[in-house]
C-alpha positions as CSV (number, residue, x, y, z in Angstrom):
1,X,10.2,2.8,-13.9
2,X,10.6,-0.4,-11.7
3,X,8.3,-0.5,-8.7
4,X,8.0,-2.8,-5.7
5,X,4.6,-4.3,-4.8
6,X,3.8,-4.7,-1.1
7,X,0.9,-7.1,-0.6
8,X,-1.3,-5.8,2.3
9,X,-4.2,-7.3,4.3
10,X,-5.8,-5.3,7.1
11,X,-8.8,-6.5,9.2
12,X,-11.4,-3.8,9.5
13,X,-13.5,-3.3,12.7
14,X,-16.4,-5.2,11.0
15,X,-14.2,-8.2,10.6
16,X,-13.7,-7.9,6.8
17,X,-10.3,-8.1,5.4
18,X,-9.2,-5.3,3.2
19,X,-6.6,-6.4,0.6
20,X,-4.7,-3.8,-1.3
21,X,-1.2,-3.4,-2.8
22,X,1.1,-0.5,-1.9
23,X,3.2,0.3,-5.0
24,X,6.5,2.3,-4.3
25,X,9.7,3.0,-6.0
26,X,11.9,-0.2,-5.9
27,X,14.6,1.9,-4.2
28,X,12.5,2.2,-1.1
29,X,13.4,-1.0,1.0
30,X,12.6,0.3,4.5
31,X,9.3,-1.4,5.6
32,X,8.5,1.5,8.0
33,X,8.3,3.8,5.1
34,X,6.0,1.6,3.2
35,X,3.8,1.2,6.3
36,X,3.6,5.0,6.4
37,X,2.2,5.0,2.9
38,X,-0.4,2.3,3.9
39,X,-1.3,4.4,7.0
40,X,-1.8,7.5,4.8
41,X,-4.1,5.5,2.5
42,X,-6.1,4.2,5.4
43,X,-6.3,7.7,6.9
44,X,-7.9,8.8,3.6
45,X,-10.6,6.1,4.2
46,X,-11.1,7.2,7.8
47,X,-9.6,4.0,9.0
48,X,-6.5,5.4,10.6
49,X,-7.1,3.2,13.8
50,X,-6.1,0.0,11.8
51,X,-2.6,-1.4,12.2
52,X,0.0,-2.1,9.5
53,X,3.1,-4.0,10.2
54,X,5.0,-6.9,8.8
55,X,2.1,-9.1,9.9
56,X,-0.2,-7.2,7.5
57,X,2.2,-6.0,4.8
58,X,5.0,-7.8,3.0
59,X,7.1,-7.3,-0.1
60,X,5.8,-9.3,-2.9
61,X,7.6,-8.6,-6.2
62,X,9.0,-6.0,-8.6
63,X,7.2,-4.9,-11.8
64,X,7.2,-2.3,-14.4
65,X,5.1,0.7,-13.3
66,X,2.0,1.7,-15.4
67,X,1.7,5.4,-16.3
68,X,-0.9,6.1,-13.5
69,X,1.4,4.5,-11.0
70,X,4.2,6.8,-12.1
71,X,1.9,9.8,-11.9
72,X,0.8,9.0,-8.3
73,X,4.4,8.2,-7.2
74,X,5.6,11.5,-8.5
75,X,2.8,13.3,-6.6
76,X,2.7,11.4,-3.4
77,X,5.5,8.9,-3.3
78,X,3.2,5.7,-3.6
79,X,0.3,4.2,-5.5
80,X,-2.5,1.9,-4.2
81,X,-4.2,-0.9,-5.9
82,X,-7.4,-1.8,-4.2
83,X,-8.1,-5.4,-4.4
84,X,-10.9,-6.5,-1.9
85,X,-13.1,-4.8,0.7
86,X,-11.5,-1.3,0.2
87,X,-14.9,0.5,-0.3
């Protein structure tokens, strides 16, 4: 399965920048849909007040999905790779 990687940087209220990748099926090209995935992820971290837009989130590249990505995409439509300051 080919997936699109959306590189995302969100500034938390403490000033630290969260860096995570939103992984979605390559067929999803609508940025608003990708932002919805990012907002759902942030909501799960009790950070729903943080903004995600083209300023914070941009298409990066396409790659082959790993099995855990495929599982998450089948369950919830997306997968998140936490990079920095996501705890």
